[in-house]
N, C-alpha and C positions, 0 to 999 in steps of 0.2 A: 465491489471496491475497484478503483481504477489502478491499473498497472501502467507505470510510465517507463518507457524504454528509451534509453539514449546510448551513446557510445561513439567510438571513433568512426570516421568515414570508412565505409566498406567493411564494417564489422558484421554486417548481416541484420541490422536493425529491422528493416522493412520485411525481409524474408521471414525472420523469426516471429515478428509480430503478426504477420498474416497467417502463418501456420498455427500460432498459438490461438488466434481468434477463431480460426476454422475448427480446430480440434476441441476447444473448450467453450465454444458458443459465445465468445465475447464480440462486442462491436469493435471494429478497427478504425482508429482515427490517425491518419498519417500527415503530420505537419510538413514533412519533406515534399510530399506531393503538392501541398498548398504553396510552398516556397517556389517549387519548379513552375507551377502554374502562373504565379505572380511574376516571376522573372521573365517568362515568355510574353505575358501580357504587356510588360513594361519595355519589351524589346531588348532585354539584357540576355546575351547569348550563352552565358555560363554561370553556374552557381558561384564559382570563384570570383568572377567579375561582379556578380550581384552583391557579394559580401563587402566589396569595396565601394559600392554605389551608395550615394546619399539617400536614394529612394528607399533603401532597405529599412530605414527608421519607420517609415509609414507602414511597411509590411510587418515589421516586428510588433508594432503597436496593435495592428489588427489581429495577427495570429496569436500573440500572447494574451490579448484581451479575450479572444475566443477560448483559449486553453483555460484561463482563469475562470471564465463563466462555466465551462464544462465541470471544472473542479467544484464549483459552488453548487450548481444545480443538479449535477448527476453523480455526485461522489459515491453513492451507494450502488451504482449500476456496474455491470460487468463490461468494462471498456479497457482496451489496451491502446495506449496512445504513444506514437513514436514522435519524439520531439526533443530538441536540445534543452528546452526550458521547462517542460511539464513537471519534472521532478521537483523543481523549485517553486513553480506556480501552483502546484497541487501538493501541498505538504503531506496530506493524508494518503497519498498514493503509495503503492509498493514500487520502490525505485530500483530499476535494473540498469546496469551499465554493461554494455558489450565491448570487450577489449579485443585488440588485434595488433600484432606487430606490423610495422610499416611495410616490410617486404611482402608479406602476405596480402596486405591491403592493396599494394601496387598490383600484384598479380590479379586480384579480384577486380580492380578498376579496369584494367586492360581487358579482361575477359568479359566484363559487363557491357563494354562498348556503348555507353550511355551517350545519347545525342547532346545532353546538357553538360557533359564532362569529357570532351574529346581530348585524348592525349596521344602522342605519337610514339612514345617509347617509355621504358621504365624510369629513366631519369626525370623525364617530364612528369610522369605520373607521381613519382615520389615528391617532387617539388609542389605539384598541384595539391596533393593530399595534405602535406605539411603546412602549406600556406593557408589552405582552407581551415584546417583544424585550429591553427594559431589565430587566424582572423576571427573566426567565430568565438573562440574563447575570450579574446580581447574585447570583442563587442559585448558579450554577455557580462563580463566583469565591469565594463563601463555602465551598462544599462542597470544591472541588478546588484553588483558588488559580490557576485558569487563566482566560484571557481569550478568549472565543469571537470577539470582534471583532478580534483581532490576526490579520490575514490571513497573517502569516508562519508561523502554525501549520499551514498547509495546503500540500499538494503542488500543488494546482491550484485557482485561483479563476476562476470564470466568471460574467460578467454574463449573466443569462438574458433580458434585454430585447432584443427585436427578433430573437431566434433561435428556430428551431423546436426542438421536443423532439428530433427526429432529429439536428439539428446539434449540440446539447449532448451527446447520447449519443455521437455520433461523436468529439467533442473529448475527452470523458472516456476513451473506449476507446483512442484514439490515444496519449494521455498516459499512461494506465495501462500500455500495452505498453512505452513508453519507460522508465517507472518500474521495471517488472519487469526489463527488460534491464539497466538501470544497477544494480539492487540485487543482481544475480547476479555482478557484477564484484568 
């Protein structure tokens, strides 16, 4: 069964998904990597700018079509997918939301030093993260009529603050097993 992982920017989605995939033998699909790749190919220098770019509609259609296809053709495979929309586009997935407070997300963004998300200071980082989160949620509400911020959409919500990646992975796996067991009833 597919596990879909989403969450706030800098909550550790990619790190947790990679560790989960390695530890439990799941295939990893990262839609954030696909978005970054497309943004560079289109000459858009940052994810924040890409979210405001009209060309994103083409990318949304491609990426979300791919996600839906994975959900249809590979629903019974062991896949962990990191995506803002997989929880919605693959309704049978085990839906995980990783949460984080904004100040911790700011610290993580600055420490990550990502080439696609350059920031000069904490104020700039906070604005960039808030703007990105709001822009993405607005876009998905317009596209699909769903609200990524409604935590009732998810089977498991975890705050990643003060937890190790291993603790988060173990929590996901434990709850995933319970989910599998209850869905077979």
